[in-house]
N, C-alpha and C positions, 0 to 999 in steps of 0.2 A: 322303499326299502322293505324286504320281508323279514318278519321275526317270527319265533316260535315262543309260545307262552310257557314259562317255568314258574316254579313256586319258590320264593325266597324262604329258606327254611331257617337259616341261622345267619345272626349278625356276628362276624368273627373279630372285627377290630377296628380301631380308629385311625390306623396308619392311613395317611392320606392316599387317596380319596375316601377310605373306607372299604372294608372287604366284607363279603357275603357269601353264604353257601346257598346254592340253587340245585333244584331238583327237576329233572325231565323224566316224564314216564313215556317211553317209545310206543309204537303201534302194537307190539308185541307183549306190552306191560313190563318191560324191563326199566327198572330206575336207574337213572344217570345221576351223577353228582358232579357239580361245577363249584370251583372257588374262584370269585370275579370280582374285580373292582365294582363298587357299588353303582356308579354313574354308567357302566356298560348294560346294567340290567334294569335299571328305573330311575326315573326323575325324582321320585319321593325322596325327602331327608331322612333317612333311617339311622338310627343309631342303637346303642346297646340297650336301651329302654323301651325300643319300639315293639308293638305288638305283631308276633309272627305266627303264622305265614303270613306273607302277602304275595300278590302277583308280580312278576316280572316278566321280561322279554329278552330274547338273545336274539341279535341280528343273524340272519343266514340266507344262503342262497339255495333256492329250489334246483336241485339236480334233474330230478324227474317226477312225473306224477302218475300213479296207476291205482288200480283198484284192487283190494285183497279178495281173497276166496270167499268171504263172506258178503262182498258186493260194496265194501267201505272205501271211500276216497282215501288214499294215502299218498305221501310224498317222501322221497328221499331228499334231505336236506344235508347242507354242508356249513358248519359254522366258522370256518377258516376266514372268510370274507363277510364282513369287512374289518373285523376286529380281532381276529385270530383267537376266537374262542375255542377251548377244547375241555372235555370233561377230565376228571381227575385220573381216568386211566389214558389220557391222551388221545381219545377217540373225538373225530370232528363230524364224522357221518352217521346220520341218524334217519331211520324209517318213523315216520310219525302220522297221526291221523290229520286229514286236511283241516278239520276244525280246530286244531291247535295252532294253526298259522294265521299270522295277521299281517296287514300292511302297516307299516307305522313311519314315522319320521326320525326314529332313533332315540335312545334312552339319554344319551348325553347331550 
């Protein structure tokens, strides 16, 4: 499974299974915000007293790979599958730097 690295910035609440705010900065430097269930973005047991920020991962599919005008490897990703994750603006497709991506077995 592919994932994109995010930063868990805030712990939002203990409603099961716990909710967090995550940030993703795309290849153009735009910051995107996500509000998501804790187990979707990390295996760590975070709570209101946890030290933040902490790293997290959002599962995604790679739509395409390319190189930007500066010669950096980039990828268009879609966070719809496997878990239906979208930004607070309802966006699910992002262009990110290739080094922001990773293979992982899933946070949950």
